[in-house]
C-alpha positions as CSV (number, residue, x, y, z in Angstrom):
1,X,-16.5,83.0,143.5
2,X,-15.4,86.3,141.8
3,X,-17.2,89.0,139.9
4,X,-16.3,92.4,138.5
5,X,-17.4,95.2,140.6
6,X,-19.8,97.8,138.9
7,X,-17.8,100.7,137.3
8,X,-18.4,103.9,139.3
9,X,-20.6,106.4,137.3
10,X,-20.7,110.1,137.7
11,X,-23.4,111.7,140.0
12,X,-25.6,113.6,137.6
13,X,-28.7,113.7,139.9
14,X,-28.5,117.4,139.8
15,X,-28.1,117.7,136.0
16,X,-31.0,118.5,133.7
17,X,-32.4,115.6,132.0
18,X,-33.1,116.4,128.4
19,X,-34.5,114.1,125.6
20,X,-32.3,113.7,122.6
21,X,-32.6,112.4,119.0
22,X,-36.0,110.8,118.9
23,X,-36.3,108.3,115.9
24,X,-39.1,106.1,114.7
25,X,-38.4,102.4,114.5
26,X,-40.8,99.8,113.4
27,X,-40.5,96.8,115.9
28,X,-41.9,93.4,116.4
29,X,-43.5,90.9,113.9
30,X,-46.1,93.5,112.9
31,X,-43.7,96.3,112.4
32,X,-45.4,98.6,115.1
33,X,-44.2,102.1,114.8
34,X,-42.3,103.2,118.1
35,X,-40.4,106.4,118.9
36,X,-37.0,105.6,120.6
37,X,-35.8,108.6,122.7
38,X,-32.4,108.9,124.3
39,X,-31.5,111.3,127.1
40,X,-28.7,113.6,128.2
41,X,-28.0,114.3,131.9
42,X,-28.7,110.8,133.3
43,X,-26.2,108.5,135.1
44,X,-23.8,107.8,132.2
45,X,-25.8,104.8,131.0
46,X,-27.9,104.8,127.8
47,X,-31.4,104.4,129.1
48,X,-34.0,104.8,126.5
49,X,-37.8,105.6,126.4
50,X,-39.8,103.9,123.7
51,X,-43.2,105.7,123.0
52,X,-46.1,103.9,121.4
53,X,-49.0,105.8,119.8
54,X,-51.2,102.7,120.2
55,X,-53.9,101.3,117.8
56,X,-56.7,102.2,120.4
57,X,-55.5,104.9,122.8
58,X,-57.8,106.5,125.3
59,X,-56.8,110.1,125.7
60,X,-58.9,110.4,128.8
61,X,-56.5,108.0,130.7
62,X,-53.1,108.6,132.0
63,X,-50.5,107.0,129.8
64,X,-49.7,103.3,130.5
65,X,-45.9,103.0,131.5
66,X,-43.7,100.0,131.9
67,X,-40.3,100.4,133.6
68,X,-38.3,97.4,132.3
69,X,-34.8,96.7,133.7
70,X,-32.4,95.2,131.0
71,X,-32.0,91.4,131.1
72,X,-29.8,90.2,128.4
73,X,-30.4,86.5,129.1
74,X,-34.1,86.9,129.3
75,X,-34.8,89.7,126.7
76,X,-32.5,88.6,124.0
77,X,-31.8,84.9,124.6
78,X,-35.2,83.9,126.1
79,X,-33.8,82.5,129.3
80,X,-36.3,80.4,131.1
81,X,-34.6,81.2,134.5
82,X,-36.6,84.4,134.7
83,X,-39.7,85.9,133.5
84,X,-38.1,89.1,132.1
85,X,-38.5,88.4,128.4
86,X,-42.2,87.4,128.7
87,X,-42.9,90.5,130.7
88,X,-41.2,92.8,128.1
89,X,-43.1,91.2,125.2
90,X,-46.4,91.5,127.2
91,X,-45.7,95.2,127.7
92,X,-44.9,95.8,124.0
93,X,-48.1,94.2,123.1
94,X,-50.2,96.1,125.5
95,X,-48.5,99.5,124.6
96,X,-48.9,98.7,120.9
97,X,-52.7,98.5,121.6
98,X,-53.2,101.3,124.1
99,X,-50.3,103.6,123.6
100,X,-47.9,104.6,126.3
101,X,-44.1,104.5,127.2
102,X,-41.7,101.7,127.8
103,X,-38.7,102.8,129.8
104,X,-35.9,100.4,129.1
105,X,-33.4,100.8,132.0
106,X,-29.8,99.5,131.7
107,X,-29.9,98.0,135.2
108,X,-28.9,94.4,134.4
109,X,-29.2,91.8,137.2
110,X,-31.3,94.2,139.5
111,X,-28.5,96.7,139.2
112,X,-25.4,94.5,139.8
113,X,-24.3,93.9,136.3
114,X,-24.3,91.0,133.9
115,X,-21.1,89.2,135.2
116,X,-22.2,89.6,138.8
117,X,-25.6,88.1,137.8
118,X,-24.0,85.1,136.2
119,X,-21.9,84.6,139.4
120,X,-25.3,84.8,141.3
121,X,-26.7,82.1,139.0
122,X,-23.8,79.7,140.0
123,X,-24.8,80.2,143.6
124,X,-28.4,79.7,142.8
125,X,-27.5,76.4,141.2
126,X,-26.5,75.3,144.7
127,X,-29.9,76.0,146.1
128,X,-29.5,79.7,147.2
129,X,-32.4,82.1,146.2
130,X,-31.8,85.0,143.8
131,X,-31.7,87.6,146.6
132,X,-29.5,85.6,149.1
133,X,-27.1,85.0,146.2
134,X,-26.5,88.7,145.9
135,X,-25.7,89.0,149.5
136,X,-23.2,86.1,149.3
137,X,-21.4,88.3,146.7
138,X,-21.5,91.2,149.1
139,X,-23.8,93.0,146.7
140,X,-27.3,94.7,147.3
141,X,-30.4,92.5,146.9
142,X,-31.7,95.1,144.6
143,X,-29.6,98.1,143.4
144,X,-32.1,99.6,140.9
145,X,-32.7,103.2,140.8
146,X,-36.2,103.9,139.5
147,X,-35.8,107.7,140.1
148,X,-34.0,107.5,136.8
149,X,-37.3,106.6,135.1
150,X,-39.0,109.4,136.9
151,X,-36.5,111.9,135.5
152,X,-37.1,110.4,132.0
153,X,-40.9,110.7,132.3
154,X,-40.6,114.3,133.5
155,X,-38.3,115.2,130.8
156,X,-41.0,113.9,128.3
157,X,-43.6,116.1,130.1
158,X,-45.3,113.1,131.8
159,X,-46.1,113.4,135.4
160,X,-49.2,111.2,135.8
161,X,-49.2,107.5,134.7
162,X,-50.7,104.2,134.9
163,X,-48.0,101.7,135.9
164,X,-47.6,98.3,134.6
165,X,-45.8,96.2,137.4
166,X,-45.8,93.6,140.1
167,X,-43.1,95.4,142.0
168,X,-44.3,97.9,144.8
169,X,-40.8,99.4,145.0
170,X,-41.3,101.0,141.5
171,X,-44.4,102.7,142.8
172,X,-42.8,104.0,146.0
173,X,-39.7,105.4,144.2
174,X,-41.7,107.0,141.4
175,X,-44.1,108.6,143.8
176,X,-41.2,109.9,145.9
177,X,-39.7,111.4,142.7
178,X,-42.9,113.3,142.0
179,X,-44.7,110.9,139.6
180,X,-48.4,110.5,140.3
181,X,-49.1,106.8,139.9
182,X,-52.8,107.0,139.2
183,X,-53.2,103.2,138.7
184,X,-51.1,100.0,139.2
185,X,-51.8,97.3,136.6
186,X,-50.3,93.8,137.4
187,X,-48.3,92.1,134.8
188,X,-48.7,88.5,133.9
189,X,-47.0,85.5,135.8
190,X,-45.0,83.4,133.5
191,X,-44.0,80.1,135.2
192,X,-41.6,77.6,134.0
193,X,-40.0,74.7,135.9
194,X,-36.7,76.7,135.6
195,X,-38.0,79.9,137.1
196,X,-40.5,78.7,139.7
197,X,-38.0,79.2,142.6
198,X,-37.1,82.6,141.3
199,X,-40.7,83.7,141.2
200,X,-41.3,82.4,144.6
201,X,-38.5,84.4,145.9
202,X,-39.9,87.5,144.2
203,X,-43.2,86.8,146.0
204,X,-41.4,86.6,149.4
205,X,-39.8,89.9,148.6
206,X,-43.1,91.7,148.5
207,X,-43.8,91.4,144.7
208,X,-47.6,91.3,144.1
209,X,-47.6,87.6,142.8
210,X,-49.9,85.1,144.2
211,X,-47.7,82.2,145.7
212,X,-50.5,79.7,144.8
213,X,-50.4,80.8,141.1
214,X,-46.6,80.0,141.0
215,X,-47.5,76.4,141.9
216,X,-49.8,76.0,139.0
217,X,-48.9,74.4,135.7
218,X,-46.1,76.1,133.7
219,X,-46.1,77.6,130.2
220,X,-49.2,79.8,130.1
221,X,-49.5,83.4,131.6
222,X,-51.5,83.2,134.8
223,X,-54.3,85.4,136.0
224,X,-53.3,89.0,136.9
225,X,-56.2,89.3,139.3
């Protein structure tokens, strides 16, 4: 089993993160207006913030924020092996209504890259779970760096948020980087026969997913409570 090692990127942790070239783009079936913002001074990857005004925003609340790690197979090709695409579209729907920010982070495969993720899929086909497969490839179980998201938020003048996530590591990293996470809102659980083992592995690794919910019938988003 072979894979390409991630390309080393420059250490820009001390560089000033600055927004650049915001542009409005209508997205989704309804053509919802969203502002796409790039950044200078990050880690050499083209992470982007997508800001939504919202149809029914509540200015008294901290903005709703979703940190979404890139997943080519799920986001673009609707792979049933994960729930990434469903969570992305859920977030866009909520942000279109309430307003807020989607941070699209270029951290494919929990930070190991697309080719290594495909190598891990081959191991998963042999019965190894998604985290163990990374270890077999001598890669981190999860190499994502959410402090990048914190720097993007701070560059936009946002220091207090409501976070849409089932992953407690996002909360921990954002808080350590100076972001006040005022509320955590769970995402839906989207179960298919193809991703059930994947979701069970996430639940074992501290994601706030009810293991009993994963055993329920597939196809519908399950309760977030």
